[in-house]
C-alpha positions in Angstrom: 31.7 -8.5 5.7 28.5 -9.2 3.9 26.9 -12.0 5.1 25.7 -13.9 1.6 22.0 -14.2 1.4 19.4 -17.1 1.4 18.7 -18.4 -1.9 14.8 -17.2 -2.9 14.2 -20.6 -4.2 15.3 -21.9 -0.8 12.9 -20.2 2.0 10.5 -19.8 -0.7 7.2 -20.2 1.6 3.9 -21.0 -0.3 0.6 -19.3 0.1 -2.1 -19.8 -1.5 -3.7 -18.6 -4.6 0.0 -18.6 -6.6 1.7 -17.0 -3.5 5.0 -16.8 -2.0 6.6 -15.7 1.0 9.7 -15.1 0.1 12.0 -13.7 3.2 15.6 -12.3 4.2 16.7 -13.9 0.6 17.8 -12.6 -2.8 16.7 -13.9 -6.2 18.2 -13.5 -8.9 17.4 -13.4 -13.0 18.0 -17.4 -13.2 14.9 -17.2 -10.5 12.4 -15.8 -13.5 12.3 -19.6 -14.8 9.9 -21.1 -11.9 8.6 -17.1 -10.2 7.0 -16.1 -14.3 3.8 -17.1 -13.3 3.6 -16.4 -9.7 0.3 -13.7 -8.7 1.4 -12.9 -4.8 5.1 -12.3 -3.7 5.5 -11.1 -0.4 8.9 -9.8 0.1 11.0 -9.5 3.6 13.4 -7.6 3.1 14.6 -9.5 0.1 16.8 -7.7 -3.0 14.8 -8.1 -6.5 16.9 -7.3 -9.2 15.8 -3.9 -11.0 13.9 -5.1 -13.7 12.7 -8.1 -12.4 9.6 -7.9 -10.6 8.4 -6.3 -14.0 8.6 -8.3 -16.0 5.8 -11.4 -13.4 3.4 -10.8 -15.8 0.4 -12.8 -14.0 2.1 -10.5 -10.9 -0.7 -8.5 -8.6 -0.1 -8.6 -5.2 3.3 -7.4 -4.3 4.2 -6.9 -0.5 7.6 -5.5 0.6 8.0 -5.6 3.8 11.1 -4.5 6.1 14.7 -3.9 4.9 16.5 -0.6 3.1 15.2 1.4 0.5 15.7 5.4 -0.6 12.1 4.2 -3.3 9.8 1.9 -4.4 12.6 1.5 -8.1 12.3 -2.8 -7.5 8.8 -2.1 -8.6 9.1 0.1 -11.4 6.9 -1.5 -14.1 4.8 -4.0 -12.2 1.8 -1.8 -13.2 -0.2 -4.0 -13.5 -0.5 -4.4 -9.2 -3.3 -4.1 -7.9 -2.8 -4.7 -4.5 0.1 -3.1 -2.7 1.6 -2.4 0.9 4.8 -0.7 1.7 5.8 -1.9 5.4 8.5 -1.1 7.0 11.4 -0.6 5.0 13.6 1.8 6.3 15.0 5.3 5.1 12.2 5.1 1.9 11.4 9.2 1.0 9.9 8.4 -2.4 7.2 6.9 -3.2 7.3 8.8 -6.5 6.6 6.0 -9.2 3.5 4.3 -7.1 1.0 6.2 -9.7 2.7 4.4 -12.1 0.4 2.3 -11.1 -2.5 2.4 -12.4 -4.0 -1.0 -11.9 -3.7 -0.6 -7.8 -6.7 -0.6 -6.3 -5.7 -1.4 -2.9 -2.7 0.8 -0.3 -1.4 -0.4 2.4 1.5 1.9 3.4 2.5 1.7 6.9 5.9 2.5 9.0 7.3 4.5 6.8 8.6 7.8 9.2 10.6 9.2 6.4 8.2 10.3 3.6 7.5 13.9 3.9 4.9 14.0 0.9 3.6 11.3 -1.5 2.5 11.4 -4.9 -0.6 12.6 -7.0 -2.3 9.9 -6.5 -5.0 11.4 -8.9 -3.6 8.7 -12.1 -5.1 5.9 -9.6 -8.9 6.2 -11.2 -9.4 2.2 -9.8 -8.1 2.7 -6.3 -10.8 2.6 -4.0 -9.0 1.6 -0.4 -5.9 3.1 1.1 -4.7 2.6 4.7 -2.0 4.4 6.2 -0.8 5.1 9.2 2.6 5.1 11.0 4.2 7.9 9.0 5.0 10.7 11.6 7.1 12.5 9.0 3.7 13.0 6.0 2.4 16.5 6.1 -1.2 16.0 5.0 -2.7 13.2 3.3 -3.8 15.7 0.5 -1.9 14.4 -2.6 -3.6 10.9 -1.6 -7.2 11.8 -1.7 -6.6 12.7 -5.1 -7.4 9.3 -5.8 -11.0 10.6 -8.0 -12.7 7.2 -7.1 -11.8 6.9 -3.8 -13.9 4.8 -1.1 -12.6 3.4 1.5 -9.7 4.9 3.7 -8.4 3.8 7.2 -5.7 5.5 9.3 -3.9 3.4 11.1 -2.0 4.7 14.3 0.2 8.5 14.3 -0.1 10.5 11.2 -0.8 14.4 10.8 -4.4 14.7 9.1 -4.6 18.5 9.3 -8.3 20.5 9.1 -8.3 20.9 5.5 -7.7 17.7 4.5 -10.5 16.8 6.9 -12.4 19.4 4.2 -11.0 17.3 1.6 -12.3 13.6 3.2 -15.9 15.3 3.5 -16.7 17.4 0.4 -14.9 13.6 -1.9 -17.5 12.4 -4.5 -16.5 8.7 -3.5 -15.7 8.4 0.0 -17.8 6.6 1.8 -15.8 5.2 5.6 -13.1 6.3 7.0 -11.7 4.5 10.4 -9.4 5.6 12.3 -7.6 3.1 14.8 -6.6 5.4 16.6 -3.9 3.4 19.4 -1.8 5.9 20.5 -2.5 8.7 19.4 -4.6 11.4 22.1 -8.6 11.7 21.9 -8.0 15.2 21.5 -6.7 14.2 18.1 -8.0 11.5 16.4 -11.6 11.7 18.2 -12.9 15.2 16.6 -11.2 14.2 13.1 -13.8 11.2 12.9 -16.8 13.3 14.4 -16.2 15.7 11.9 -16.5 13.4 8.8 -19.0 11.8 10.8 -18.6 8.5 8.2 -19.1 4.6 8.7 -16.3 3.1 9.6 -14.6 0.7 6.8 -15.1 -2.6 8.0 -12.2 -4.2 9.9 -11.1 -7.3 7.2 -8.0 -8.4 5.5 -7.0 -7.6 2.2 -7.6 -11.3 0.9 -11.0 -11.4 2.3 -12.1 -7.6 0.3 -10.5 -9.0 -2.6 -13.0 -11.6 -2.4 -16.2 -9.8 -2.1 -18.6 -9.6 -5.0 -19.3 -6.3 -6.1 -16.1 -3.9 -4.7 -16.6 -1.3 -8.1 -16.2 2.2 -7.2 -19.9 3.7 -6.3 -20.4 7.0 -5.9 -21.4 8.1 -2.3 -24.1 10.0 -3.5 -26.2 7.1 -4.9 
């Protein structure tokens, strides 16, 4: 017998900047009354009704953690997002709705071993910061590197980087910072990549700090 989940209201922990952290709970349609104006949500293994997040017109920050799902259907229609993090969702394979989130400026994908291909990020013209890691099934970064105005690229731990990916990063017109936090990755794998790309590292900062930096608009590396 499946254990009944806690209500979202009963577990909600307030976060600054009009946000909530929900942990192992279930959102129901009636929760719209108190979540209608929320700007930030961290959902740790939370059940969400179809279309609910799309109804939250002020929501611009979404962090999905844990639980299991084959895709990101719970976020379909949430096209106002500027920040999206997806972390260790079991069984997740399909990220095809991400290009619909045309307002994204920062994306963080981590611990998704069953994802083999990303969708084309070409429609994400506002995307500036991408952090990806622990995605050992991902065959290439090519689709990510189609983001036309990407500036900051950070890799975390185990991830495949092909020679073609390295060339695409070098030739990308706007990428100006590149880092690889390569814990558990052999030096012979990551060091040549970092040295060949030869860009300054991405400064260490929490996403909240990045969004608070004045002047994070898109700037060409050639300028």
